[in-house]
C-alpha positions in Angstrom: 52.6 -54.2 86.4 49.9 -56.9 86.8 47.1 -56.2 89.2 46.2 -59.2 91.4 42.5 -59.4 92.0 41.5 -61.4 94.9 38.3 -63.6 94.7 35.2 -62.5 96.4 33.1 -65.3 97.8 29.5 -65.3 98.9 27.5 -67.4 101.3 26.3 -69.4 98.2 29.9 -70.4 97.5 30.5 -71.0 101.3 27.5 -73.7 101.3 29.5 -75.8 98.7 32.7 -75.9 100.7 33.9 -78.8 102.8 35.1 -78.3 106.4 34.4 -75.4 108.7 34.9 -71.9 107.4 34.0 -68.4 108.3 33.4 -65.9 105.6 34.3 -62.4 106.3 33.5 -59.7 103.7 34.0 -62.2 100.9 37.3 -63.7 102.3 37.3 -67.2 103.7 38.9 -68.0 107.0 39.5 -71.7 107.8 38.4 -72.5 111.2 41.0 -73.9 113.5 40.9 -77.5 114.3 38.3 -78.3 117.0 38.8 -76.1 120.1 40.8 -77.4 123.1 39.1 -79.2 125.9 39.6 -76.1 128.0 37.9 -73.8 125.4 35.0 -76.3 125.1 34.7 -76.5 129.0 34.4 -72.8 129.2 31.9 -72.6 126.3 29.8 -75.4 128.0 29.8 -73.6 131.3 28.7 -70.3 129.7 25.9 -72.0 127.7 24.6 -73.8 130.9 24.7 -70.6 133.0 22.9 -68.6 130.3 20.3 -71.4 129.7 19.6 -71.6 133.4 19.3 -67.8 133.5 17.0 -67.5 130.6 14.5 -70.2 131.7 11.8 -67.7 132.5 12.4 -65.6 129.4 9.9 -66.4 126.6 11.7 -64.4 123.9 15.5 -65.2 124.5 17.5 -68.3 124.0 21.1 -69.3 124.5 22.9 -71.1 121.7 26.4 -72.6 121.3 28.3 -72.1 118.1 26.0 -71.6 115.2 26.4 -70.3 111.6 25.1 -66.6 111.5 24.5 -65.2 108.1 25.5 -61.6 108.6 25.3 -60.7 104.9 25.6 -62.2 101.5 29.4 -62.3 101.9 29.9 -62.8 105.6 29.0 -65.7 107.8 30.4 -66.0 111.3 30.4 -68.8 113.9 30.4 -67.1 117.4 31.3 -69.5 120.4 28.2 -68.7 122.4 25.4 -66.3 121.9 21.9 -65.0 123.1 19.2 -64.5 120.5 16.0 -62.7 121.2 12.8 -62.6 119.0 9.1 -62.1 119.5 8.6 -65.1 117.5 11.5 -67.7 118.1 9.9 -70.4 115.9 9.7 -68.1 112.9 13.0 -66.3 113.2 15.1 -69.1 114.7 13.9 -72.6 114.9 12.4 -72.9 111.5 15.7 -71.8 109.9 18.8 -73.6 108.6 21.1 -70.9 109.9 20.8 -67.9 112.2 19.7 -64.9 110.1 18.9 -62.3 112.8 21.3 -60.3 114.8 22.2 -61.8 118.3 21.7 -59.7 121.4 24.9 -61.1 123.0 27.9 -62.7 121.4 30.8 -64.5 123.4 34.1 -65.2 121.7 36.6 -67.4 123.7 40.1 -66.4 122.6 42.6 -68.9 121.4 46.1 -68.1 120.0 44.8 -68.6 116.4 41.7 -66.5 116.7 42.8 -63.7 119.2 43.5 -61.1 116.5 40.4 -61.9 114.4 38.2 -61.9 117.6 39.5 -58.7 119.1 39.6 -56.6 115.8 37.7 -58.1 112.9 34.8 -59.6 114.6 34.7 -56.8 117.2 34.1 -54.2 114.2 31.6 -56.5 112.6 29.5 -57.1 115.8 29.6 -53.5 116.4 28.5 -52.5 112.9 25.7 -55.2 112.9 24.3 -53.9 116.2 25.0 -56.8 118.7 24.2 -55.2 122.0 26.9 -57.0 124.0 30.2 -58.4 122.9 31.9 -60.5 125.5 35.6 -61.5 125.0 36.7 -64.3 127.2 40.4 -64.9 127.7 40.9 -68.4 129.1 44.6 -68.1 129.6 44.5 -65.1 131.8 40.9 -65.8 133.2 39.8 -62.3 132.1 36.6 -61.1 130.6 35.9 -57.9 128.7 32.3 -57.0 128.1 31.5 -54.3 125.5 28.2 -52.6 125.3 26.8 -50.9 122.3 25.9 -47.3 123.0 25.2 -44.7 120.2 26.4 -47.4 117.6 29.8 -47.7 119.2 31.1 -50.3 121.8 32.1 -49.1 125.0 34.0 -51.2 127.6 31.2 -51.8 130.1 33.0 -54.2 132.4 36.4 -55.9 132.7 37.6 -58.3 135.4 39.9 -61.1 136.1 38.5 -64.5 137.3 35.7 -63.2 139.5 32.9 -60.8 138.4 29.2 -60.7 137.7 27.4 -58.9 135.0 23.7 -58.5 134.1 22.9 -58.5 130.5 19.7 -56.3 129.9 17.8 -57.9 127.1 14.7 -55.7 127.3 11.8 -57.7 128.6 14.3 -60.0 130.4 17.8 -60.1 131.7 20.4 -62.6 132.7 23.1 -62.3 135.2 26.3 -64.2 134.6 28.6 -65.1 137.5 32.0 -65.5 135.7 33.6 -67.2 138.7 31.5 -70.1 137.7 33.0 -70.2 134.2 36.5 -71.3 135.0 
């Protein structure tokens, strides 16, 4: 019997690839073609609302999809996120990629990413200490917000279409009215 050994890739390998890929624990995942207009519309709305809500915060910023280097063999591309740091220039703006753990991550589900977002990324975000993980389901206009408590995610809020949630980011907070997202 032959044992088949799967290759194990690193971020260094990933940097040489063409196209859009996520790398999860050494396994490459091809990114789906560009998201649908509905997906992009929702992502833009989230980014706009977060940016507006964080204007007074000096240590947190809202970002759209960006490469986050989780470890030497994992690099993810969340749809939307909030990153906080005492020194944003040093920890974020002077870097080629995100290297610090986001405070909040939003994933907008699509048929091709649903399972990966709800299971694989859920586990990684929990393990890496992302304080809030927000799963947005455009088809059902539903939102699930998980909050990290004692190193485990608990469902903090779930609603359909309308709902507001305040993300406590320490020195600042941002309230998102999800009825404005759709």
